[in-house]
C-alpha positions as CSV (number, residue, x, y, z in Angstrom):
1,M,5.2,69.0,-7.8
2,L,7.5,66.1,-6.8
3,V,6.0,62.7,-6.3
4,A,7.5,60.5,-3.7
5,P,8.9,57.2,-5.1
6,P,6.9,54.1,-4.0
7,K,8.2,52.3,-1.0
8,P,9.9,48.9,-1.7
9,I,7.7,45.9,-1.1
10,N,8.5,44.0,2.0
11,T,8.9,40.4,0.6
12,F,8.5,38.8,4.0
13,T,5.1,40.5,4.4
14,V,4.0,39.3,0.9
15,T,5.1,35.7,1.7
16,I,3.1,35.7,4.9
17,M,0.0,37.1,3.1
18,L,0.2,34.4,0.3
19,A,0.7,31.6,2.8
20,F,-2.3,32.8,4.8
21,T,-4.5,33.0,1.7
22,F,-3.4,29.5,0.6
23,F,-4.3,28.1,4.1
24,I,-7.7,29.7,4.0
25,L,-8.5,28.2,0.6
26,L,-7.3,24.8,1.7
27,L,-9.5,24.8,4.8
28,S,-12.5,26.0,2.8
29,G,-12.3,23.0,0.4
30,L,-11.8,25.2,-2.6
31,L,-8.3,23.8,-3.1
32,H,-7.4,20.1,-2.8
33,F,-4.8,17.7,-4.0
34,P,-5.5,14.3,-5.7
35,S,-4.8,11.2,-3.7
36,V,-1.6,9.4,-4.4
37,S,-3.3,6.5,-6.1
38,S,-6.1,8.4,-7.9
39,S,-4.3,8.1,-11.3
40,L,-5.1,4.4,-11.5
41,P,-8.6,2.8,-11.9
42,Q,-9.7,1.4,-8.6
43,P,-11.3,-2.0,-8.7
44,P,-13.1,-3.3,-5.6
45,N,-10.7,-4.3,-2.9
46,H,-7.6,-3.6,-5.0
47,P,-6.0,-0.3,-3.7
48,V,-2.9,0.7,-5.7
49,A,-0.1,1.9,-3.5
50,A,1.9,4.1,-5.8
51,T,1.7,6.7,-8.5
52,V,1.9,6.0,-12.2
53,S,5.4,5.7,-13.4
54,E,7.3,4.7,-16.6
55,P,7.1,1.2,-17.9
56,F,9.6,-1.1,-16.3
57,T,11.2,-4.5,-17.0
58,D,13.4,-5.1,-13.9
59,L,11.3,-6.7,-11.1
60,V,14.0,-6.3,-8.5
61,S,14.2,-2.5,-9.0
62,A,10.3,-2.4,-8.7
63,F,10.7,-4.2,-5.3
64,F,13.2,-1.6,-4.1
65,K,10.8,1.2,-5.1
66,W,7.9,-0.5,-3.3
67,D,10.1,-1.0,-0.2
68,S,10.8,2.7,-0.1
69,Q,7.2,3.8,-0.6
70,V,5.2,1.2,1.2
71,G,7.2,-1.6,2.9
72,C,6.2,-4.8,4.7
73,A,5.2,-3.1,7.9
74,R,2.3,-1.3,6.2
75,F,1.4,-4.3,4.1
76,R,1.1,-6.5,7.1
77,E,-1.2,-4.1,8.9
78,K,-4.0,-4.5,6.4
79,P,-3.1,-6.6,3.4
80,N,-5.3,-5.4,0.6
81,G,-8.1,-4.7,3.0
82,V,-9.6,-8.1,2.2
83,S,-10.5,-10.6,4.9
84,L,-8.6,-13.8,4.6
85,N,-11.8,-15.9,4.4
86,G,-14.5,-13.8,2.8
87,S,-16.6,-16.6,1.6
88,K,-20.0,-17.6,3.2
89,V,-18.8,-21.2,3.2
90,V,-15.8,-22.9,4.7
91,S,-13.4,-23.2,1.8
92,L,-10.6,-25.3,3.3
93,Q,-10.5,-28.2,5.6
94,G,-8.4,-27.9,8.8
95,I,-5.3,-29.9,9.5
96,D,-5.6,-31.4,13.0
97,G,-2.1,-32.8,13.2
98,D,-1.1,-34.5,16.4
99,S,-4.3,-33.3,18.2
100,A,-6.3,-36.0,16.3
101,C,-4.0,-38.9,17.2
102,G,-6.6,-40.5,19.5
103,G,-8.9,-41.5,16.7
104,L,-6.4,-43.6,14.8
105,K,-7.1,-47.4,14.8
106,L,-4.2,-48.5,12.6
107,K,-0.5,-47.7,12.8
108,H,0.2,-48.6,9.2
109,V,-2.1,-48.1,6.2
110,S,-1.5,-49.1,2.6
111,V,-3.4,-47.6,-0.3
112,L,-3.4,-49.2,-3.7
113,V,-4.2,-46.9,-6.6
114,K,-6.3,-48.7,-9.1
115,G,-6.4,-48.4,-12.9
116,W,-5.1,-45.5,-15.0
117,T,-5.0,-42.2,-13.3
118,W,-3.4,-38.8,-13.8
119,I,-2.0,-38.9,-10.3
120,P,1.8,-38.7,-10.8
121,D,4.0,-41.7,-10.3
122,N,6.3,-39.8,-8.1
123,L,3.5,-39.7,-5.5
124,D,4.2,-43.4,-4.9
125,N,6.2,-43.7,-1.7
126,L,6.3,-44.9,1.9
127,Y,5.4,-41.9,4.1
128,S,6.0,-41.3,7.7
129,C,3.0,-39.3,8.8
130,S,2.0,-37.6,12.1
131,C,1.0,-39.6,15.2
132,G,3.5,-42.3,14.3
133,L,1.4,-43.5,11.3
134,S,3.1,-45.0,8.3
135,C,1.5,-44.8,4.9
136,L,2.2,-46.8,1.8
137,W,0.8,-45.2,-1.4
138,T,1.4,-47.3,-4.5
139,K,0.2,-48.4,-7.9
140,S,1.9,-51.8,-7.4
141,P,-0.3,-54.7,-6.3
142,V,2.9,-56.5,-5.4
143,L,3.9,-53.9,-2.8
144,A,0.3,-53.6,-1.5
145,D,-0.8,-57.2,-1.7
146,K,-3.3,-56.7,1.2
147,P,-4.2,-53.0,0.9
148,D,-6.4,-51.3,3.5
149,A,-8.0,-49.1,0.8
150,L,-8.4,-49.1,-3.0
151,L,-8.3,-45.7,-4.7
152,F,-10.5,-45.3,-7.8
153,E,-10.5,-42.2,-10.1
154,T,-11.2,-43.1,-13.7
155,S,-13.3,-46.1,-12.8
156,T,-16.0,-46.7,-10.2
157,P,-15.5,-48.8,-7.1
158,P,-17.2,-52.2,-6.6
159,V,-20.9,-52.1,-5.9
160,Q,-20.5,-54.0,-2.6
161,R,-17.8,-54.3,0.0
162,R,-17.7,-57.1,2.6
163,M,-16.0,-56.8,6.0
164,G,-12.3,-57.8,5.5
165,D,-12.2,-56.1,2.0
166,P,-10.3,-52.9,1.4
167,L,-12.2,-49.6,1.9
168,R,-13.4,-48.1,-1.4
169,V,-12.0,-44.6,-2.0
170,Y,-13.3,-42.6,-5.0
171,M,-11.7,-39.3,-6.2
172,D,-13.2,-36.8,-8.6
173,L,-11.5,-33.4,-8.9
174,E,-13.4,-32.2,-12.0
175,A,-15.7,-29.2,-11.9
176,G,-18.9,-31.2,-11.9
177,R,-17.7,-33.5,-9.2
178,R,-20.1,-36.2,-8.0
179,R,-19.9,-39.2,-5.7
180,S,-20.0,-42.6,-7.3
181,G,-22.5,-43.7,-4.6
182,Q,-20.3,-46.8,-4.0
183,E,-17.4,-45.4,-2.0
184,D,-16.5,-45.4,1.7
185,L,-14.4,-42.3,1.4
186,Y,-14.8,-39.5,-1.2
187,I,-11.9,-37.1,-2.3
188,S,-12.5,-33.9,-4.1
189,Y,-11.6,-30.2,-4.1
190,H,-14.4,-29.0,-1.8
191,A,-14.1,-28.7,1.9
192,E,-17.4,-30.5,2.6
193,D,-16.0,-33.7,1.0
194,D,-14.4,-36.5,3.1
195,V,-10.9,-35.6,2.1
196,Q,-10.1,-32.3,0.3
197,A,-7.4,-32.1,-2.4
198,T,-6.5,-28.7,-3.8
199,Y,-4.5,-28.1,-7.0
200,A,-1.8,-26.1,-5.2
201,G,0.7,-28.9,-5.0
202,T,4.2,-29.1,-6.5
203,L,4.5,-32.8,-7.4
204,F,3.3,-32.5,-11.0
205,H,6.0,-33.0,-13.5
206,N,9.3,-33.1,-11.6
207,S,11.3,-32.4,-14.7
208,R,9.8,-28.9,-15.1
209,N,12.1,-25.9,-15.3
210,Y,11.1,-23.7,-12.4
211,H,13.5,-20.9,-13.4
212,V,11.9,-17.5,-12.6
213,S,13.0,-14.5,-14.7
214,N,13.6,-11.2,-12.9
215,N,13.1,-9.4,-16.2
216,K,9.5,-8.8,-17.4
217,N,8.5,-8.3,-21.0
218,K,8.0,-4.5,-21.4
219,D,5.7,-4.5,-24.4
220,I,3.9,-7.8,-24.2
221,L,2.0,-7.8,-21.0
222,V,0.0,-11.1,-20.9
223,Y,0.8,-14.8,-21.3
224,W,-2.0,-17.1,-22.2
225,S,-1.9,-20.8,-23.2
226,S,-4.8,-23.1,-23.8
227,S,-5.1,-26.1,-26.0
228,R,-8.7,-27.1,-25.1
229,C,-10.6,-24.5,-27.0
230,L,-13.9,-24.3,-25.1
231,S,-16.2,-21.8,-26.8
232,Q,-17.1,-19.8,-23.6
233,R,-13.5,-19.6,-22.4
234,N,-12.2,-18.7,-25.9
235,E,-14.7,-15.9,-26.3
236,L,-13.8,-14.4,-23.0
237,A,-10.1,-14.6,-23.7
238,K,-10.6,-13.1,-27.2
239,K,-12.5,-10.1,-25.9
240,L,-10.0,-9.3,-23.2
241,L,-6.8,-10.1,-25.1
242,R,-7.8,-7.9,-28.1
243,M,-7.4,-5.0,-25.6
244,L,-4.1,-6.1,-24.2
245,P,-0.7,-6.9,-25.8
246,H,-0.2,-10.6,-25.3
247,H,1.4,-13.8,-26.4
248,S,-1.0,-16.7,-26.8
249,F,0.7,-20.1,-26.8
250,G,-1.1,-23.4,-27.2
251,K,-3.7,-24.2,-29.9
252,C,-6.3,-21.6,-28.9
253,L,-6.1,-18.1,-30.4
254,N,-2.4,-18.7,-31.0
255,N,-0.5,-15.6,-32.2
256,V,3.1,-16.7,-31.9
257,G,3.5,-18.9,-34.9
258,G,2.6,-22.3,-33.4
259,P,2.1,-24.1,-30.1
260,D,5.8,-24.9,-29.4
261,M,7.3,-21.4,-29.7
262,A,8.0,-20.7,-26.1
263,L,11.5,-22.2,-26.2
264,S,12.2,-20.1,-29.3
265,F,11.5,-17.0,-27.3
266,Y,13.1,-18.2,-24.1
267,P,15.8,-20.8,-24.8
268,E,17.0,-20.7,-21.2
269,C,13.8,-22.5,-20.3
270,A,15.1,-25.8,-21.8
271,N,16.2,-28.2,-19.2
272,D,18.1,-30.6,-21.5
273,A,19.1,-29.7,-25.0
274,N,19.2,-33.4,-25.9
275,V,15.6,-34.1,-25.0
276,T,12.6,-32.9,-26.9
277,P,10.6,-31.0,-24.2
278,K,6.9,-31.3,-23.6
279,W,4.9,-28.1,-23.1
280,W,4.7,-28.5,-19.3
281,D,8.5,-28.8,-18.9
282,H,9.0,-25.1,-19.6
283,L,5.6,-23.7,-18.6
284,H,6.7,-21.9,-15.4
285,C,9.8,-20.5,-16.9
286,A,8.0,-19.1,-19.9
287,M,5.3,-17.6,-17.8
288,S,7.8,-15.8,-15.6
289,H,8.9,-13.5,-18.4
290,Y,5.4,-11.8,-18.4
291,K,3.9,-9.5,-15.9
292,F,0.5,-11.2,-16.1
293,V,-0.9,-14.6,-16.9
294,L,-4.5,-15.0,-17.9
295,A,-6.1,-17.9,-16.0
296,I,-9.7,-18.9,-17.0
297,E,-11.3,-21.9,-15.4
298,N,-13.4,-24.3,-17.5
299,T,-16.3,-23.7,-15.1
300,F,-16.9,-20.9,-12.6
301,T,-17.8,-23.1,-9.6
302,E,-17.3,-22.5,-5.9
303,S,-13.9,-23.8,-4.6
304,Y,-13.0,-25.1,-8.1
305,V,-9.6,-23.4,-8.3
306,T,-7.2,-25.4,-10.5
307,E,-3.6,-25.5,-11.5
308,K,-4.2,-22.7,-14.0
309,L,-4.1,-20.2,-11.2
310,F,-1.4,-21.8,-9.1
311,Y,1.0,-22.3,-12.0
312,A,0.8,-18.5,-12.6
313,L,1.5,-17.8,-8.9
314,D,4.4,-20.2,-8.8
315,S,5.9,-18.6,-11.9
316,G,6.2,-15.2,-10.3
317,A,3.5,-13.6,-12.5
318,V,0.3,-11.9,-11.5
319,P,-2.8,-14.0,-12.5
320,I,-5.7,-12.3,-14.1
321,Y,-8.3,-14.8,-12.9
322,F,-11.8,-15.8,-14.0
323,G,-13.3,-18.7,-12.0
324,A,-14.4,-19.6,-8.5
325,P,-16.3,-16.8,-6.7
326,N,-14.5,-17.6,-3.4
327,V,-11.0,-17.7,-5.0
328,M,-9.6,-15.2,-2.4
329,D,-10.0,-17.9,0.2
330,F,-7.3,-20.0,-1.6
331,V,-4.7,-17.4,-2.5
332,P,-2.4,-15.0,-0.7
333,P,-3.7,-11.5,0.0
334,H,-3.4,-9.1,-2.9
335,S,-1.8,-11.7,-5.2
336,I,-4.3,-11.9,-8.1
337,I,-6.5,-9.7,-10.2
338,D,-10.0,-11.1,-10.0
339,G,-11.5,-10.3,-13.4
340,R,-15.1,-10.8,-12.2
341,K,-14.8,-7.9,-9.8
342,F,-14.7,-5.4,-12.6
343,G,-17.7,-3.7,-14.2
344,S,-16.5,-4.5,-17.7
345,L,-13.6,-6.1,-19.6
346,K,-12.6,-2.6,-20.8
347,E,-12.3,-1.5,-17.2
348,L,-10.2,-4.5,-16.4
349,A,-7.9,-4.0,-19.4
350,S,-7.4,-0.3,-18.4
351,Y,-6.5,-1.4,-14.8
352,V,-4.0,-4.0,-16.1
353,K,-2.3,-1.5,-18.3
354,A,-2.0,1.0,-15.5
355,V,-0.5,-1.5,-13.1
356,A,1.9,-2.7,-15.8
357,N,3.3,0.8,-16.1
358,D,3.6,1.4,-12.3
359,P,6.5,-0.6,-10.7
360,V,5.2,0.1,-7.2
361,A,1.6,-0.9,-7.9
362,Y,2.9,-4.0,-9.7
363,A,5.3,-4.9,-6.9
364,E,2.4,-4.8,-4.4
365,Y,1.0,-7.9,-6.0
366,H,4.2,-9.7,-5.0
367,A,4.4,-8.3,-1.5
368,W,3.0,-11.4,0.1
369,R,6.0,-13.4,-1.1
370,R,8.5,-10.9,0.3
371,C,6.7,-10.1,3.5
372,G,5.7,-13.6,4.5
373,V,1.9,-12.8,4.4
374,L,0.4,-16.0,3.1
375,G,-3.2,-15.7,4.5
376,N,-5.1,-18.9,3.5
377,Y,-2.5,-19.9,1.0
378,G,-0.6,-21.9,3.6
379,K,-3.8,-23.9,4.3
380,T,-4.4,-24.3,0.5
381,R,-0.9,-25.9,0.2
382,A,-1.4,-28.0,3.3
383,V,-4.5,-29.8,1.8
384,S,-3.0,-30.1,-1.7
385,L,-2.3,-33.3,-3.6
386,D,1.3,-33.2,-2.1
387,T,-0.1,-34.2,1.3
388,L,-3.0,-36.4,0.1
389,P,-1.3,-39.8,0.9
390,C,-0.9,-39.1,4.7
391,R,-4.3,-37.4,5.0
392,L,-6.1,-40.3,3.2
393,C,-4.2,-42.8,5.3
394,E,-5.3,-41.0,8.4
395,A,-8.9,-41.2,7.2
396,V,-8.6,-44.9,6.4
397,S,-7.0,-45.5,9.8
398,R,-9.9,-43.8,11.6
399,K,-12.4,-46.1,9.9
400,G,-10.3,-49.2,10.7
401,G,-9.2,-50.1,7.2
402,R,-10.1,-53.6,6.2
403,N,-11.7,-54.1,9.6
404,A,-14.3,-51.4,9.1
405,R,-17.9,-52.5,9.0
406,S,-19.4,-52.8,5.6
């Protein structure tokens, strides 16, 4: 008996049947795909925009990849999903500008800075401020022979002030800030003080080399430098850095052969070959060769955000930050990794390694620079030490200077 040969399979019919089966499974939830960013640990409020890729060194190529996969339009829609002022307190004082001109009583104010102070000499100047106010800020008693205000920082103001004497201004920018009790105006880093001064200025050390490298170290991920070896900060740094490849400059936990090795690694960071540089002269340039900079404050205090963080931002690195709980009120959106938001240092280290190997996820931390999304950072810079002379002179003018009642 002859058996009829099987009929050929209709490939079109099979394709339709497979597609229908796939569709049914997808709808039923039995089949699903991982999200694009599921390959990286997800810390609170830090979505990662891209998939894990190979380690990279060229920051510009990482930017191009981020542009093609994310782009500024999407970043501006919801930068990091974090509100620009998430703190329960007001973190930054407002700048009134010309709207507050009506309260000024003097058109010219002179401030004499008394005694030794870390305030840089290059702040000394005659300033043309808003509302037609001129402001002389100087350490010279010859230039300010009849000052409207005396600024004290390392010493306390006189106990008494009589009418006709300069106003007493006291400044304390340290973590445990406290009023002297003998001042007429108080300057510190907190918004509730008479005049706020953040650490986000650029007037420190004019000789500094601000060269920013486009190439990031592939194998050594973290830069850290500290020469004040506080036990609590040292212990935190030691625990985290033992899980991350790093270079530790400075005196604390040094692993590069001495505190002055940065120029040996990066000779392009020397401004002048004929001058022996100080550590701060090449700080930004050295930092810029690393993907991350560890920034740990001396004290974790509200609004106490120091130059440790802003140096890292200025250098083109991503800060790994431990400090003020309201730090996000002072920095651009999605610009830092807040170490205190992680459940453990191990979780933080895993996240840092993952971002370091993903050019798109890393480039997202620089998106604020390229997309013009500053958030509160513009306000932070506006109330920095750079603008302190005019803002203090305005406050002195509103009180009437030497004519103010005692």
